[in-house]
C-alpha positions as CSV (number, residue, x, y, z in Angstrom):
1,M,0.0,0.0,0.0
2,P,2.8,2.6,0.7
3,R,3.8,2.3,-3.0
4,V,0.5,4.0,-3.9
5,F,1.5,7.0,-1.7
6,S,5.0,7.1,-3.3
7,F,3.3,7.5,-6.6
8,L,1.0,10.2,-5.3
9,A,4.0,12.0,-3.7
10,G,5.8,12.0,-7.0
11,D,3.0,13.3,-9.2
12,G,1.0,15.4,-6.8
13,L,-2.1,13.4,-7.3
14,S,-4.8,12.7,-4.7
15,L,-6.5,9.5,-3.7
16,S,-10.0,9.2,-5.1
17,G,-12.8,9.0,-2.5
18,E,-13.2,5.3,-3.3
19,G,-9.5,4.7,-3.0
20,Q,-9.4,6.4,0.4
21,R,-12.4,4.3,1.6
22,Q,-10.8,1.1,0.5
23,I,-7.6,1.9,2.4
24,E,-9.6,2.9,5.5
25,Q,-11.6,-0.3,5.3
26,R,-8.4,-2.4,5.0
27,V,-6.9,-0.6,8.1
28,V,-10.2,-1.3,10.0
29,R,-10.3,-4.9,9.0
30,A,-6.7,-5.3,10.2
31,G,-7.8,-4.0,13.6
32,G,-6.0,-0.7,13.3
33,E,-2.5,-2.2,13.2
34,L,-1.0,-3.5,10.0
35,P,2.0,-5.8,9.7
36,I,5.2,-3.9,9.0
37,P,6.7,-4.8,5.6
38,A,10.4,-5.5,5.6
39,D,11.0,-2.6,3.2
40,L,8.8,-0.1,5.1
41,W,11.5,2.4,5.7
42,K,12.7,2.2,2.1
43,L,9.1,2.9,1.0
44,F,8.7,5.9,3.4
45,R,12.1,7.2,2.2
46,E,10.7,7.1,-1.4
47,V,7.7,9.0,-0.3
48,L,9.7,11.6,1.6
49,L,12.0,12.3,-1.3
50,Q,9.2,13.2,-3.7
51,P,8.2,16.8,-4.4
52,H,4.6,16.3,-3.0
53,A,5.6,14.3,0.1
54,G,3.5,16.4,2.5
55,A,0.3,15.8,0.6
56,A,1.0,12.1,0.5
57,L,1.8,11.9,4.2
58,R,-1.4,13.8,5.0
59,A,-3.4,11.3,2.9
60,M,-1.6,8.4,4.7
61,R,-2.7,10.0,8.0
62,Q,-6.3,10.6,6.9
63,T,-6.7,7.0,5.8
64,G,-5.3,5.7,9.1
65,L,-2.3,4.1,7.4
66,L,0.4,6.0,9.3
67,A,-1.2,5.1,12.7
68,A,-1.7,1.5,11.6
69,H,2.1,1.1,10.9
70,F,3.2,3.3,13.8
71,P,0.8,2.8,16.8
72,E,2.8,5.4,18.7
73,L,1.1,8.1,16.6
74,K,-2.2,7.3,18.3
75,A,-0.7,8.4,21.6
76,I,0.6,11.6,20.1
77,D,-2.8,12.4,18.7
78,E,-4.3,11.8,22.2
79,V,-1.8,14.2,23.7
80,K,-2.5,16.8,21.0
81,E,-6.3,16.4,21.6
82,L,-5.8,16.8,25.3
83,L,-3.5,19.8,25.2
84,N,-4.1,21.6,21.9
85,D,-6.7,24.0,23.1
86,L,-4.8,25.2,26.2
87,P,-3.5,28.8,26.5
88,K,0.3,29.0,26.8
89,E,0.4,29.4,30.6
90,E,-1.8,26.4,31.2
91,L,0.2,24.3,28.7
92,L,3.5,25.3,30.3
93,A,2.1,24.6,33.8
94,F,1.0,21.1,32.6
95,I,4.4,20.3,31.3
96,Y,6.7,22.0,33.8
97,F,5.0,20.8,36.9
98,L,4.0,17.3,35.8
99,Y,7.3,16.6,34.0
100,P,9.9,18.6,35.8
101,D,12.8,16.5,34.4
102,M,12.0,18.0,31.0
103,I,13.0,21.5,32.2
104,T,16.5,22.5,31.7
105,E,16.2,26.3,31.4
106,S,13.1,28.4,31.4
107,E,12.6,32.1,31.8
108,E,8.8,31.6,32.1
109,L,8.9,29.1,34.9
110,Q,9.5,31.8,37.5
111,D,6.4,33.7,36.2
112,L,4.3,30.5,36.6
113,L,5.3,29.7,40.2
114,P,3.0,32.2,41.9
115,K,0.1,31.1,39.6
116,R,0.4,27.4,40.2
117,E,-2.7,26.9,42.1
118,E,-4.8,29.0,39.8
119,L,-3.5,27.3,36.7
120,A,-4.1,23.9,38.3
121,V,-7.7,24.8,39.1
122,R,-8.3,26.0,35.6
123,L,-6.8,22.7,34.2
124,F,-9.0,20.7,36.6
125,Q,-12.1,22.7,35.7
126,K,-11.5,22.0,32.0
127,G,-11.2,18.3,32.7
128,K,-7.5,18.2,31.6
129,V,-6.3,16.8,34.9
130,G,-7.9,15.0,37.9
131,L,-7.4,15.7,41.5
132,E,-4.0,14.0,41.8
133,R,-2.4,15.7,38.8
134,G,-4.1,19.0,39.7
135,A,-2.5,18.8,43.2
136,R,0.9,18.1,41.6
137,I,0.6,21.1,39.4
138,A,-0.6,23.3,42.3
139,G,2.3,22.1,44.4
140,V,-0.1,20.9,47.2
141,D,-1.4,17.6,48.5
142,V,-4.6,16.1,47.2
143,P,-6.8,17.0,50.2
144,K,-5.7,20.7,49.9
145,F,-6.3,20.7,46.2
146,S,-9.7,19.1,46.7
147,S,-10.5,21.9,49.1
148,L,-9.3,24.6,46.6
149,V,-11.6,23.3,43.9
150,G,-14.4,22.7,46.4
151,K,-14.3,26.3,47.5
152,R,-14.9,27.3,43.9
153,G,-17.9,25.1,43.5
154,I,-16.2,22.8,41.0
155,A,-17.4,19.2,41.0
156,R,-14.9,16.7,42.4
157,Y,-13.7,13.5,40.7
158,A,-10.6,11.3,41.0
159,D,-7.8,10.7,38.5
């Protein structure tokens, strides 16, 4: 199947609606994960070297073919869906306070520290974190964070 996309990438053509449906159905029949052909990387290299590689990769993504060959992409999509609509401060608070090992240098971290509790409550209210993660972002224990959200009238639930 990737050979079709190499052809598309070279000529700038698009899949027909029927062609897209057939590929999507094959991916679904395979349970969302296809066997990896021995020459998969060679085939992807062929696609990437073509002048219309971006369009071909988008078509591969739309049909589910990329995620079927690379299940890790599903996790990336889930993270994007979770975090994509967050304002910058909330996104940075989510990353900095839940994954502190990822921070090497940050000028913005110092600005976020006094806002930790507020940012954590906003993330909790949006359903982006539960009580446990909210408490970690706020820098407090779970009972204290539960109290913070309770005082604001926000419904409680657990991670």
